[in-house]
C-alpha positions, 0 to 999 in steps of 0.5 A: 219487087223481090223485097215485097215478095219476101215480106208477103211470104212472112205473113199468112193471108188465108187460113183453111183446112180441107179434111180429106182423111175422115178420121181426124178429130183435131188439126193444128194449122201449120204456120211455119213460124209465120205471122197472121196478117191483120184482116186475114181470112179464116175459112171454117167448113161445115162440121168444123170449128176453129179454136185460137190458142195464144201462148197456151191460153185458149181464146176465141172459137169460130164456127162455120163460115168465112171470117175476117180476123180483126178486133171485132171478130176475135175479141178475146184474142185481141185483148190477149194481144193488147189490141185495145185500140184496133192495132193493125199489126200481124200477130202469132197464134195457133189455130186448131181445127176441131171436127164436130161431126159424129164418129160412129162404130167405135168399140169399147170393152172391159179388159178386166171384170167389172165388180158390181153389187147385186141385191139377189146375188151379192157381188157379181163380176161382169164383162161387157163390150159394145160400140158407141158413137160420139161427137165433140161438143166442147172444143176447148175441153177436148183439146185440153183434156184429150188431144193436147198439142198434137198437130193431127189427132186421129181416131186411132189415137183417140180410141187408144186414149179413150177406150179405158176411160169409156169403160171406167165411166161405164163401170162407175155409172153401172154401179151407181145405177144399181141395175140388177144382174138379171137385167144386165145379163139379159136386157143389155139392148135396153141397158145401153139406152138407159146408161147413155144420159148418165155417161154423157154427164161425165163425158161432157164435163171431163172430156168435152164429148157427147155420146150419141149412141151407146150400145151394149152388144154382150154381157158375160157373167160367171158360169155359176150366175148363168146357172142361177139365172137359168134356174130362176127362169125355169122356176118362173115357167113351172110355177108351183113346183110341188104340184108340177112334180106330183103331176109328172109322177101321176102321169108317169104312173098312169102310163104304166111306168113304175119304180125308179126306172119306170118313172123316167129320166125326165122325171128324175131330172125334174126332181133333181132340179126341184131339190136344188131350187128348194135347197133340201127337197120337197120340205115341210112347207110344200103345199098339199096336193090339189084336186083334179090330178090324174089318179094312178092306175094299175100297172101292166103285168110286164112291170108290176107296181110294188104290192107291199101292204107296208113299205119301208122309206127305202121302198117308197123312195125307190118307187118315187125315184127320190132319196130316202131322206126326202121320204123321211122329211115328208113323213115327219111333216105329215104330208105322207101318212105312215106309222112309226114302230119304234124308230122305224117308219112303215108306209101303207100302200094306200097312203102312198097312193093318197100322197100321189093324188 
């Protein structure tokens, strides 16, 4: 009887694994150097698959259920073992359990800026981070490329291994997709969904993984690009910039605000923004004033408007709150009427009033 007990202890009758950790991706069944009996029972629970490995070669993969290990159920392993005629002998093989449920809330992020080429801004450096959900869809590839021979491969190890790989796949996919920097920086909720399929094409092929969700929570761009994005948004909201500036000038004068100080800080800020956007002031290409603008009225006696019959460009610039160079540019373009005496310009007060209409 003692001899039979000893013999029975050398063989495995039942192979099963109960996952109570909730963070284990793969688990190698501990055989303690025992052999598996022919017709032993293999129990695979829901959200699990069992993968047989024989002397480094991947054999059969069995899904959820109770399986009797015999030639018919493990044909690949039987062939590797030489069971061509249904041998009934015990055998040695490694059994890996792989968890196939979805693992949620995994973080990813770029430790270094991602370089991307943009049609509007040229080469742009982008940092991004977010979360992703994944599941294992190819146990063989996953064990071969990610988990290896680890007897219990956990989620924290996976995150250490895969974080840089996910970022690399994200960077390559973003570069191929040629998403404009404006969309990357302002529409990242849509960006994650758009990049999910291209990323999955790579992760399935390389790692046996499928991302069920890929969320871009934040994208940061260099400060100079943020300023350019803000300026473009402001330009879109304003519409015709030249009409916008003239309208504000006319309103300021109609309220009795004359001179550089009278026009107001908000108008000066608008002029400065306009100069930056147009890179050189109002320019010769500015369209003529549209009809229907509010005409200037006489200023109150407390802050009289300059009453020069003929004004120098410097006096016009002071009245408008702009640089003298901008006034000269308007004179040269013919938008502001003036008289050139020798090398000096003089502007009639009536011409300035006409320009502001």
